[in-house]
mmCIF file of the C-alpha atoms, coordinates in Angstrom:
data_MODEL
# 
_entry.id   MODEL 
# 
loop_
_atom_site.group_PDB 
_atom_site.id 
_atom_site.type_symbol 
_atom_site.label_atom_id 
_atom_site.label_alt_id 
_atom_site.label_comp_id 
_atom_site.label_asym_id 
_atom_site.label_entity_id 
_atom_site.label_seq_id 
_atom_site.pdbx_PDB_ins_code 
_atom_site.Cartn_x 
_atom_site.Cartn_y 
_atom_site.Cartn_z 
_atom_site.occupancy 
_atom_site.B_iso_or_equiv 
_atom_site.pdbx_formal_charge 
_atom_site.auth_seq_id 
_atom_site.auth_comp_id 
_atom_site.auth_asym_id 
_atom_site.auth_atom_id 
_atom_site.pdbx_PDB_model_num 
ATOM 1  C CA . MET A 1 1  ? -2.394  4.932   -14.754 1.00 0.00 ? 1  MET A CA 1 
ATOM 2  C CA . MET A 1 2  ? -6.059  5.341   -13.442 1.00 0.00 ? 2  MET A CA 1 
ATOM 3  C CA . VAL A 1 3  ? -5.424  2.437   -11.106 1.00 0.00 ? 3  VAL A CA 1 
ATOM 4  C CA . MET A 1 4  ? -2.378  3.921   -9.478  1.00 0.00 ? 4  MET A CA 1 
ATOM 5  C CA . ASP A 1 5  ? -4.169  7.291   -9.198  1.00 0.00 ? 5  ASP A CA 1 
ATOM 6  C CA . GLU A 1 6  ? -6.972  5.653   -7.416  1.00 0.00 ? 6  GLU A CA 1 
ATOM 7  C CA . ILE A 1 7  ? -4.723  3.830   -5.058  1.00 0.00 ? 7  ILE A CA 1 
ATOM 8  C CA . THR A 1 8  ? -2.803  6.985   -4.237  1.00 0.00 ? 8  THR A CA 1 
ATOM 9  C CA . ASP A 1 9  ? -6.048  8.962   -3.682  1.00 0.00 ? 9  ASP A CA 1 
ATOM 10 C CA . PHE A 1 10 ? -7.478  6.143   -1.415  1.00 0.00 ? 10 PHE A CA 1 
ATOM 11 C CA . PHE A 1 11 ? -4.457  6.053   0.609   1.00 0.00 ? 11 PHE A CA 1 
ATOM 12 C CA . ASN A 1 12 ? -4.004  9.796   1.008   1.00 0.00 ? 12 ASN A CA 1 
ATOM 13 C CA . GLU A 1 13 ? -7.552  9.990   2.022   1.00 0.00 ? 13 GLU A CA 1 
ATOM 14 C CA . HIS A 1 14 ? -7.841  7.004   4.539   1.00 0.00 ? 14 HIS A CA 1 
ATOM 15 C CA . ILE A 1 15 ? -4.520  5.809   5.660   1.00 0.00 ? 15 ILE A CA 1 
ATOM 16 C CA . ALA A 1 16 ? -1.314  7.798   4.889   1.00 0.00 ? 16 ALA A CA 1 
ATOM 17 C CA . PRO A 1 17 ? 0.347   9.019   1.783   1.00 0.00 ? 17 PRO A CA 1 
ATOM 18 C CA . PRO A 1 18 ? 1.994   6.136   -0.077  1.00 0.00 ? 18 PRO A CA 1 
ATOM 19 C CA . HIS A 1 19 ? 5.825   6.132   0.001   1.00 0.00 ? 19 HIS A CA 1 
ATOM 20 C CA . LYS A 1 20 ? 5.941   3.824   -2.927  1.00 0.00 ? 20 LYS A CA 1 
ATOM 21 C CA . ILE A 1 21 ? 3.531   1.724   -5.112  1.00 0.00 ? 21 ILE A CA 1 
ATOM 22 C CA . ILE A 1 22 ? 5.591   -1.403  -5.551  1.00 0.00 ? 22 ILE A CA 1 
ATOM 23 C CA . SER A 1 23 ? 3.170   -3.328  -8.035  1.00 0.00 ? 23 SER A CA 1 
ATOM 24 C CA . VAL A 1 24 ? -0.190  -3.272  -9.595  1.00 0.00 ? 24 VAL A CA 1 
ATOM 25 C CA . LYS A 1 25 ? -1.399  -6.414  -11.400 1.00 0.00 ? 25 LYS A CA 1 
ATOM 26 C CA . LYS A 1 26 ? -4.569  -7.249  -13.199 1.00 0.00 ? 26 LYS A CA 1 
ATOM 27 C CA . GLN A 1 27 ? -6.110  -10.653 -12.244 1.00 0.00 ? 27 GLN A CA 1 
ATOM 28 C CA . THR A 1 28 ? -9.036  -12.636 -13.115 1.00 0.00 ? 28 THR A CA 1 
ATOM 29 C CA . GLU A 1 29 ? -11.292 -13.773 -10.099 1.00 0.00 ? 29 GLU A CA 1 
ATOM 30 C CA . ASN A 1 30 ? -14.573 -15.406 -10.646 1.00 0.00 ? 30 ASN A CA 1 
ATOM 31 C CA . GLU A 1 31 ? -14.585 -14.446 -14.270 1.00 0.00 ? 31 GLU A CA 1 
ATOM 32 C CA . GLU A 1 32 ? -14.117 -10.744 -13.277 1.00 0.00 ? 32 GLU A CA 1 
ATOM 33 C CA . GLU A 1 33 ? -11.012 -8.515  -14.004 1.00 0.00 ? 33 GLU A CA 1 
ATOM 34 C CA . VAL A 1 34 ? -9.717  -7.178  -10.739 1.00 0.00 ? 34 VAL A CA 1 
ATOM 35 C CA . TRP A 1 35 ? -6.592  -5.388  -9.763  1.00 0.00 ? 35 TRP A CA 1 
ATOM 36 C CA . ARG A 1 36 ? -4.146  -6.196  -6.883  1.00 0.00 ? 36 ARG A CA 1 
ATOM 37 C CA . GLY A 1 37 ? -1.649  -3.600  -5.679  1.00 0.00 ? 37 GLY A CA 1 
ATOM 38 C CA . LEU A 1 38 ? 1.244   -3.438  -3.085  1.00 0.00 ? 38 LEU A CA 1 
ATOM 39 C CA . VAL A 1 39 ? 1.904   -0.229  -1.430  1.00 0.00 ? 39 VAL A CA 1 
ATOM 40 C CA . GLU A 1 40 ? 4.488   0.977   0.971   1.00 0.00 ? 40 GLU A CA 1 
ATOM 41 C CA . VAL A 1 41 ? 3.466   3.513   3.602   1.00 0.00 ? 41 VAL A CA 1 
ATOM 42 C CA . ILE A 1 42 ? 5.533   5.303   6.225   1.00 0.00 ? 42 ILE A CA 1 
ATOM 43 C CA . GLU A 1 43 ? 3.812   4.609   9.439   1.00 0.00 ? 43 GLU A CA 1 
ATOM 44 C CA . GLU A 1 44 ? 3.443   7.395   12.239  1.00 0.00 ? 44 GLU A CA 1 
ATOM 45 C CA . LYS A 1 45 ? 6.363   9.398   10.682  1.00 0.00 ? 45 LYS A CA 1 
ATOM 46 C CA . GLU A 1 46 ? 6.116   12.384  13.143  1.00 0.00 ? 46 GLU A CA 1 
ATOM 47 C CA . TYR A 1 47 ? 5.836   10.094  16.278  1.00 0.00 ? 47 TYR A CA 1 
ATOM 48 C CA . MET A 1 48 ? 8.897   8.066   15.178  1.00 0.00 ? 48 MET A CA 1 
ATOM 49 C CA . LYS A 1 49 ? 10.978  11.375  14.430  1.00 0.00 ? 49 LYS A CA 1 
ATOM 50 C CA . LYS A 1 50 ? 10.029  12.770  17.815  1.00 0.00 ? 50 LYS A CA 1 
ATOM 51 C CA . TYR A 1 51 ? 11.513  9.790   19.723  1.00 0.00 ? 51 TYR A CA 1 
ATOM 52 C CA . ALA A 1 52 ? 14.497  9.424   17.212  1.00 0.00 ? 52 ALA A CA 1 
ATOM 53 C CA . ASN A 1 53 ? 13.404  5.953   16.221  1.00 0.00 ? 53 ASN A CA 1 
ATOM 54 C CA . ASP A 1 54 ? 13.765  4.655   12.761  1.00 0.00 ? 54 ASP A CA 1 
ATOM 55 C CA . GLN A 1 55 ? 10.723  4.940   10.598  1.00 0.00 ? 55 GLN A CA 1 
ATOM 56 C CA . MET A 1 56 ? 8.221   2.119   10.183  1.00 0.00 ? 56 MET A CA 1 
ATOM 57 C CA . VAL A 1 57 ? 7.240   0.980   6.818   1.00 0.00 ? 57 VAL A CA 1 
ATOM 58 C CA . GLY A 1 58 ? 3.852   -0.733  6.301   1.00 0.00 ? 58 GLY A CA 1 
ATOM 59 C CA . LEU A 1 59 ? 3.260   -3.110  3.371   1.00 0.00 ? 59 LEU A CA 1 
ATOM 60 C CA . TYR A 1 60 ? -0.319  -2.939  2.214   1.00 0.00 ? 60 TYR A CA 1 
ATOM 61 C CA . GLU A 1 61 ? -2.115  -5.246  -0.196  1.00 0.00 ? 61 GLU A CA 1 
ATOM 62 C CA . VAL A 1 62 ? -5.120  -3.324  -1.908  1.00 0.00 ? 62 VAL A CA 1 
ATOM 63 C CA . PHE A 1 63 ? -7.745  -4.689  -4.217  1.00 0.00 ? 63 PHE A CA 1 
ATOM 64 C CA . LEU A 1 64 ? -9.707  -2.774  -6.832  1.00 0.00 ? 64 LEU A CA 1 
ATOM 65 C CA . ASP A 1 65 ? -12.786 -3.912  -8.978  1.00 0.00 ? 65 ASP A CA 1 
ATOM 66 C CA . GLU A 1 66 ? -13.125 -3.507  -12.736 1.00 0.00 ? 66 GLU A CA 1 
ATOM 67 C CA . GLU A 1 67 ? -14.181 -0.019  -12.456 1.00 0.00 ? 67 GLU A CA 1 
ATOM 68 C CA . GLY A 1 68 ? -10.996 0.874   -10.467 1.00 0.00 ? 68 GLY A CA 1 
ATOM 69 C CA . ASP A 1 69 ? -12.723 1.446   -7.202  1.00 0.00 ? 69 ASP A CA 1 
ATOM 70 C CA . VAL A 1 70 ? -10.977 0.099   -4.093  1.00 0.00 ? 70 VAL A CA 1 
ATOM 71 C CA . THR A 1 71 ? -12.805 -2.918  -2.601  1.00 0.00 ? 71 THR A CA 1 
ATOM 72 C CA . GLY A 1 72 ? -10.345 -3.834  0.187   1.00 0.00 ? 72 GLY A CA 1 
ATOM 73 C CA . PHE A 1 73 ? -7.015  -3.501  1.649   1.00 0.00 ? 73 PHE A CA 1 
ATOM 74 C CA . ALA A 1 74 ? -4.939  -5.056  4.374   1.00 0.00 ? 74 ALA A CA 1 
ATOM 75 C CA . ARG A 1 75 ? -1.558  -4.326  5.914   1.00 0.00 ? 75 ARG A CA 1 
ATOM 76 C CA . ILE A 1 76 ? 0.461   -7.451  5.313   1.00 0.00 ? 76 ILE A CA 1 
ATOM 77 C CA . SER A 1 77 ? 3.845   -6.515  7.041   1.00 0.00 ? 77 SER A CA 1 
ATOM 78 C CA . LEU A 1 78 ? 5.446   -3.820  9.154   1.00 0.00 ? 78 LEU A CA 1 
ATOM 79 C CA . ARG A 1 79 ? 9.236   -3.259  9.341   1.00 0.00 ? 79 ARG A CA 1 
ATOM 80 C CA . TYR A 1 80 ? 11.754  -0.640  10.178  1.00 0.00 ? 80 TYR A CA 1 
ATOM 81 C CA . ARG A 1 81 ? 12.764  1.267   7.143   1.00 0.00 ? 81 ARG A CA 1 
ATOM 82 C CA . SER A 1 82 ? 16.426  0.469   7.815   1.00 0.00 ? 82 SER A CA 1 
ATOM 83 C CA . ASP A 1 83 ? 15.695  -3.412  7.819   1.00 0.00 ? 83 ASP A CA 1 
ATOM 84 C CA . LEU A 1 84 ? 16.173  -5.379  4.751   1.00 0.00 ? 84 LEU A CA 1 
ATOM 85 C CA . GLU A 1 85 ? 12.931  -6.297  2.877   1.00 0.00 ? 85 GLU A CA 1 
ATOM 86 C CA . GLU A 1 86 ? 11.777  -9.800  3.446   1.00 0.00 ? 86 GLU A CA 1 
ATOM 87 C CA . GLN A 1 87 ? 12.482  -12.037 0.365   1.00 0.00 ? 87 GLN A CA 1 
ATOM 88 C CA . ALA A 1 88 ? 9.608   -14.311 -0.682  1.00 0.00 ? 88 ALA A CA 1 
# 
């Protein structure tokens, strides 16, 4: 639960409130335990409402170290909220 709280706090402070945390997974990289999360964020909500456009949803990948501190993130996709999610 600590990892999800850290992700939520990071996104609230630096990007936008998370719409949904899709996954959180522990992995081993270079003999260290790290966490990888996928987070959906509603992008520019007020702007999209003002111009009556569908909301945009950004999918972010976020990485945390063994202590649960965010070490990096990247937006990996952007779609209209009404579009179907891409299937991998």
